[in-house]
Residue frames relative to the residue before (quaternion, step in Angstrom):
aa qw qx qy qz dx dy dz
M 1.0000 0.0000 0.0000 0.0000 0.00 0.00 0.00
S 0.0480 -0.8149 0.5775 -0.0134 3.56 -0.91 0.86
C 0.1491 -0.7790 0.5986 0.1125 3.53 -1.18 0.54
G 0.7215 -0.4722 0.2433 0.4442 3.56 1.07 0.73
L 0.6330 0.4968 -0.3452 0.4830 3.60 1.23 0.18
R 0.3255 -0.7053 0.5882 0.2250 3.56 -1.21 0.52
G 0.4994 -0.6498 0.4838 0.3070 3.53 -1.08 0.75
P 0.6394 -0.5288 0.3834 0.4057 3.58 -1.23 0.35
S 0.3588 -0.7530 0.5163 0.1941 3.58 -1.14 0.59
I 0.5679 0.5686 -0.4046 0.4365 3.58 1.19 0.37
S 0.4329 -0.6901 0.5032 0.2883 3.58 -1.16 0.45
G 0.4358 0.6875 -0.5146 0.2697 3.54 -1.28 0.28
S 0.7999 -0.2628 0.2129 0.4958 3.54 -1.13 -0.71
P 0.7084 -0.4254 0.3077 0.4717 3.59 -1.24 0.18
A 0.1804 -0.7903 0.5815 0.0692 3.55 -1.02 0.83
T 0.2454 -0.7608 0.5866 0.1298 3.52 -1.23 0.52
T 0.0798 -0.7591 0.6450 0.0380 3.55 -1.07 0.85
R 0.1289 -0.8270 0.5464 0.0299 3.59 -0.81 1.00
S 0.0158 -0.7189 0.6928 0.0548 3.48 -1.38 0.48
P 0.6848 -0.4725 0.3144 0.4572 3.64 -1.16 0.17
S 0.7480 0.4321 -0.2381 0.4440 3.62 1.04 -0.64
C 0.8250 -0.0361 0.0216 0.5636 3.63 1.08 -0.40
T 0.3092 -0.7150 0.5959 0.1952 3.52 -1.38 0.20
L 0.2072 -0.7609 0.6009 0.1308 3.59 -0.92 0.90
I 0.1303 -0.7483 0.6449 0.0848 3.54 -1.01 0.87
C 0.1184 -0.8224 0.5563 0.0137 3.58 -0.62 1.19
T 0.2839 -0.7593 0.5702 0.1332 3.55 -0.96 0.99
P 0.3972 -0.7402 0.4845 0.2441 3.62 -0.76 1.00
R 0.0053 0.7479 -0.6638 0.0014 3.52 -1.29 0.60
G 0.8006 -0.1288 0.0404 0.5838 3.55 -0.11 1.29
R 0.7987 -0.2506 0.2070 0.5064 3.57 -0.82 -1.02
E 0.7255 0.3637 -0.2274 0.5383 3.58 1.29 -0.06
Y 0.4661 -0.6416 0.5212 0.3154 3.53 -1.29 0.14
S 0.3553 -0.7806 0.4821 0.1790 3.53 -0.74 1.11
R 0.8213 0.0696 0.0067 0.5663 3.55 1.01 -0.66
C 0.0099 -0.7654 0.6434 -0.0048 3.55 -0.96 0.91
E 0.0449 0.8071 -0.5831 0.0807 3.56 -0.70 1.09
P 0.5414 -0.5901 0.4677 0.3741 3.58 -1.12 0.54
S 0.4587 -0.6834 0.4936 0.2810 3.58 -1.01 0.76
S 0.7647 0.0915 -0.0903 0.6315 3.57 1.23 -0.37
P 0.5834 -0.6039 0.3928 0.3750 3.57 -1.02 0.65
A 0.4424 -0.6683 0.5333 0.2708 3.53 -1.03 0.84
P 0.6016 -0.5407 0.4115 0.4200 3.63 -1.10 0.46
R 0.2428 -0.7834 0.5605 0.1144 3.53 -1.03 0.81
L 0.3024 -0.7101 0.6095 0.1812 3.50 -1.18 0.71
R 0.1696 -0.7861 0.5887 0.0819 3.55 -0.75 1.03
V 0.0520 -0.7875 0.6140 -0.0131 3.55 -0.75 1.10
T 0.0866 -0.7890 0.6079 0.0192 3.55 -0.80 1.05
L 0.1265 -0.7757 0.6162 0.0508 3.54 -0.76 1.07
S 0.0282 0.8067 -0.5877 0.0557 3.55 -0.96 0.82
D 0.3291 -0.7107 0.5789 0.2267 3.53 -1.16 0.59
K 0.6800 0.4176 -0.2812 0.5330 3.58 1.34 0.26
P 0.0203 -0.8252 0.5645 -0.0028 3.62 0.40 1.16
A 0.4405 -0.6893 0.5192 0.2475 3.54 -1.25 0.53
T 0.2031 -0.7628 0.6040 0.1101 3.55 -1.32 0.36
I 0.0883 -0.7348 0.6688 0.0698 3.54 -1.14 0.77
S 0.0781 0.7949 -0.5935 0.0986 3.57 -0.70 1.11
G 0.1627 0.8026 -0.5676 0.0853 3.55 -1.26 0.08
T 0.4649 -0.6473 0.5311 0.2876 3.50 -1.35 -0.36
V 0.2714 -0.7303 0.6052 0.1632 3.56 -1.07 0.82
T 0.0161 0.8034 -0.5936 0.0436 3.56 -0.81 1.04
S 0.0748 -0.7368 0.6664 0.0855 3.51 -1.39 0.29
G 0.8228 0.0217 -0.0602 0.5647 3.57 -0.58 1.12
G 0.6885 -0.4977 0.2739 0.4508 3.57 1.11 0.64
K 0.6637 0.4736 -0.3071 0.4909 3.60 1.26 -0.03
P 0.5395 -0.6268 0.4427 0.3465 3.61 -1.03 0.73
V 0.2859 -0.7486 0.5762 0.1606 3.56 -1.12 0.75
I 0.3149 -0.7686 0.5348 0.1553 3.57 -0.45 1.25
G 0.8631 0.1395 -0.1127 0.4721 3.56 -0.94 0.93
A 0.3434 0.7496 -0.5053 0.2548 3.59 1.21 0.26
P 0.4074 -0.6937 0.5265 0.2750 3.60 -0.92 0.85
V 0.1194 -0.7681 0.6271 0.0505 3.56 -1.04 0.86
Y 0.1639 -0.7942 0.5831 0.0488 3.55 -0.78 1.11
L 0.0849 -0.7820 0.6174 0.0067 3.54 -0.88 1.05
E 0.0419 -0.7956 0.6044 -0.0053 3.57 -0.91 0.99
L 0.2708 -0.6830 0.6527 0.1849 3.51 -1.09 0.82
F 0.0231 0.8238 -0.5650 0.0403 3.59 -0.72 1.00
N 0.5370 -0.5978 0.4948 0.3307 3.52 -1.34 0.38
S 0.3705 -0.7598 0.4848 0.2245 3.62 -0.49 1.14
D 0.6293 0.5198 -0.3390 0.4677 3.62 1.20 -0.39
A 0.7657 0.1264 -0.0780 0.6258 3.60 1.23 -0.43
P 0.1777 -0.8636 0.4603 0.1036 3.61 0.47 1.22
E 0.6094 0.5637 -0.3676 0.4193 3.60 1.14 -0.41
L 0.6354 0.5316 -0.3308 0.4519 3.60 1.26 -0.27
R 0.2036 -0.7595 0.6107 0.0940 3.55 -0.71 1.15
L 0.2678 -0.7891 0.5355 0.1371 3.59 -0.67 1.10
Q 0.7738 -0.1094 0.1099 0.6141 3.55 1.05 -0.81
S 0.0793 -0.8098 0.5792 0.0493 3.59 -1.10 0.55
W 0.1409 -0.7587 0.6329 0.0624 3.53 -1.30 0.58
T 0.1640 -0.7573 0.6214 0.1164 3.55 -1.25 0.47
G 0.0074 -0.7841 0.6202 -0.0217 3.54 -1.00 0.87
R 0.3196 -0.7209 0.5751 0.2176 3.56 -1.31 0.00
A 0.4958 -0.6341 0.5096 0.3039 3.53 -1.19 0.66
D 0.4581 -0.6797 0.5040 0.2722 3.57 -1.08 0.75
P 0.7564 -0.3911 0.2481 0.4618 3.66 -1.21 -0.07
K 0.6942 0.4177 -0.2849 0.5122 3.62 1.22 -0.27
G 0.5852 -0.6030 0.3591 0.4062 3.59 1.30 0.13
N 0.5135 0.6632 -0.4045 0.3646 3.59 1.29 0.08
F 0.0406 -0.7657 0.6415 0.0234 3.56 -1.22 0.63
A 0.0152 -0.7864 0.6170 0.0251 3.58 -1.27 0.35
F 0.1101 -0.7272 0.6741 0.0676 3.51 -1.17 0.81
R 0.0890 -0.8267 0.5555 -0.0070 3.56 -0.50 1.25
S 0.7984 0.3198 -0.2372 0.4516 3.54 -1.39 0.19
L 0.3182 0.7623 -0.4968 0.2661 3.56 0.95 0.90
A 0.4420 -0.6483 0.5522 0.2819 3.54 -1.21 0.60
P 0.5996 -0.5332 0.4293 0.4146 3.60 -1.16 0.40
G 0.3936 0.7204 -0.5148 0.2471 3.57 -1.08 0.63
S 0.5802 -0.5525 0.4683 0.3725 3.53 -1.38 -0.21
Y 0.0522 -0.8095 0.5837 -0.0349 3.55 -0.79 1.09
R 0.1899 -0.7332 0.6401 0.1290 3.53 -1.35 0.49
L 0.1083 -0.7838 0.6091 0.0551 3.57 -1.05 0.81
T 0.0352 0.7575 -0.6516 0.0200 3.53 -1.11 0.80
T 0.0862 -0.7817 0.6147 0.0604 3.52 -1.25 0.42
G 0.3571 0.7059 -0.5539 0.2593 3.54 -0.99 0.85
F 0.4995 -0.6753 0.4612 0.2860 3.55 -1.18 0.59
D 0.7995 0.1680 -0.0707 0.5724 3.58 1.13 -0.56
I 0.3614 0.7209 -0.5160 0.2889 3.58 0.44 1.21
D 0.3520 -0.6990 0.5847 0.2134 3.51 -1.29 0.51
E 0.3630 -0.7704 0.4845 0.1998 3.60 -0.37 1.24
D 0.6871 0.4871 -0.2760 0.4632 3.60 1.15 -0.56
D 0.5200 0.6397 -0.4130 0.3870 3.58 1.25 -0.14
P 0.4804 -0.6849 0.4609 0.2962 3.65 -0.73 1.00
A 0.6162 0.5452 -0.3535 0.4451 3.62 1.06 -0.65
T 0.6219 0.5241 -0.3388 0.4730 3.60 1.06 -0.71
R 0.6431 0.5211 -0.3229 0.4590 3.61 0.96 -0.85
Q 0.6584 0.5146 -0.3115 0.4523 3.59 1.00 -0.80
R 0.7048 0.4426 -0.2621 0.4886 3.59 1.08 -0.65
A 0.5086 0.6549 -0.4179 0.3713 3.61 1.26 -0.17
V 0.4417 -0.6422 0.5544 0.2918 3.53 -1.30 0.45
A 0.1632 -0.7927 0.5830 0.0710 3.58 -0.71 1.10
V 0.0157 0.7843 -0.6192 0.0341 3.56 -1.00 0.89
A 0.2285 -0.7134 0.6399 0.1711 3.53 -1.25 0.56
I 0.0960 -0.8201 0.5640 0.0105 3.55 -0.73 1.05
R 0.2880 -0.7575 0.5671 0.1472 3.54 -1.06 0.84
E 0.7140 -0.4426 0.3339 0.4276 3.52 -1.31 0.30
G 0.8509 0.1578 -0.1416 0.4806 3.56 -0.91 1.00
E 0.5278 0.6578 -0.3971 0.3620 3.59 1.26 -0.11
T 0.1731 -0.7407 0.6379 0.1203 3.56 -1.24 0.58
I 0.0750 -0.7884 0.6105 0.0094 3.55 -0.79 1.06
A 0.1460 -0.7734 0.6133 0.0664 3.57 -0.94 0.97
L 0.0691 -0.8175 0.5714 -0.0227 3.58 -0.81 1.08
A 0.2612 -0.6864 0.6441 0.2140 3.51 -1.33 0.38
L 0.0958 -0.8065 0.5831 0.0202 3.59 -0.63 1.13
D 0.2844 -0.7222 0.6049 0.1778 3.54 -1.03 0.88
L 0.5046 -0.6470 0.4831 0.3056 3.56 -0.93 0.93
L 0.3439 -0.7296 0.5536 0.2073 3.58 -0.85 0.98
L 0.1148 -0.7729 0.6223 0.0472 3.52 -0.86 1.02
Q 0.3674 -0.7443 0.5153 0.2132 3.57 -0.88 0.96
């Protein structure tokens, strides 16, 4: 396992090499070091590939009528820490008020819609529609336009 650091090249007792992201501890073996390992696991990137992407679609309305061109905000968030936004997308409703976000990974998402909203405002997050979507699933929603 490596975190981008090289172990020391001198012989003797165990040696340590540090960087801002990890620390390597190297065990001596004669004139060389036999093993260098991170003292703590480096952050990992998890990539999931699927031939069954998910879709979230629906209609934006206000007073029961479709809203043409309404902005729709979609956020992937950490369900263990809902205040953390992992990724976000923005779309617009078509002339019938319909929207769709395709090719989504499984996870927890929040949707909001409105012409004058602050995505970072905790009150906006509380009024958002939260959904959990699984691989290959399609979810259809009716969203009411948020008015400030």
